[in-house]
N, C-alpha and C positions, 0 to 999 in steps of 0.2 A: 502493499499502498502506501504510492509516492506521500511524502509530507504535503499535508495542504488540500490533499485531494481527498474529498466527503466519501466515504462508503455507506452506504444503505445500510443498517443491522436488521437482517432479517429475521432472526432468532436471538434474541436475547438472554432466553432459559441458554438453547444451545451453546453460545458464546461463554455464558459464564462458567458453565460445566468444561470448557474448552479451557478459561484462561486459570480456574483452579486445579487441574490438573497439570499444566503447563506449570505452577508456582508450586507445587508439591513437587515435581520433580527438580526444579530447582532450586529448591530450597530443604532437598532430600526426606520429605516429610512420607511415610507413605500413605497413598489415596486414600484408605480406608479410616484412616486418622483426621485427614483435612476437614471432615463436618466438624471435630471440635474446636478445630479454629476457626471457619469458617463456611456458611454454607453460598449453594449458587446462588438464593433468595438476598444474599447480603451485598453478594457481588452483582450480582443483578442491577440493586437500587445504585452501589456505585458506578455502574456504565450508565445508568441514565443521570444520574448526576454530574457526569463529567461531558457527556454528547450532547453535541447539537440537537435539539427539538423542532423539526418543521411539521405540521401539518398531522401532530399523534405520532410520527414516526421519528426513529432516533437516529442519527450519523455519526460518524468520528473519522479522523484523520489519524496519522500515523503518530502524531505530539499528545491524541487525547487517548490512544491507546495504552502509550509509553505510561502515561499518568496514570491510568488504570492500573496498569500492574504495578505501579509502584505505591500506588493506596494500596492495592489488596495486601504486598507484600510487607507493608509497613501495617496495616492491621495484624498480620498473624504475628510476625515479629514481636508487638505489642504485646498480644496473648500469648506467645512462649515467655516473655520478662514476665509478666504476670504472674506466670504459674511458677519460674525459678523464685519471686519474691516469693511466694504463699507457703513454696517449699524452704525459704529458709536459706535456698543457693546465693543470692544475691540480697543486700542493702537498697532500697529506694527512698529519698527526701525528697520533700517538694521545694524546687527553685522559686524563692518568692520574687525574686529580679527578671528570670526569664519566661516565668509562669508557666514551668512544667516538671515532669516527673523526672529526676533524676535516679538512673541505677550504677549501683558500686558495685564492685566484686569484694566479696569478704577478706 
């Protein structure tokens, strides 16, 4: 998909599953475990959030697709960090200045 060229999303559910499988593979997460991190319905919401909507149809280009992948990977990473914190493997602190959670190794 050339950057800037909008492509119509014909099947949001299908592309959501495909993105989930690609990210599971990239992050070395068994596909059956991916549902504990993010579900296709949540990926569909991210697709709709970032895509361009025209006449009740959704469109994306390479830049939008890249943003979707980044957002889904960040979601999964956030879940992984939260699990590690709940298991006591890492420490968490709130940074008032940056207004975000900071994760630190013990």
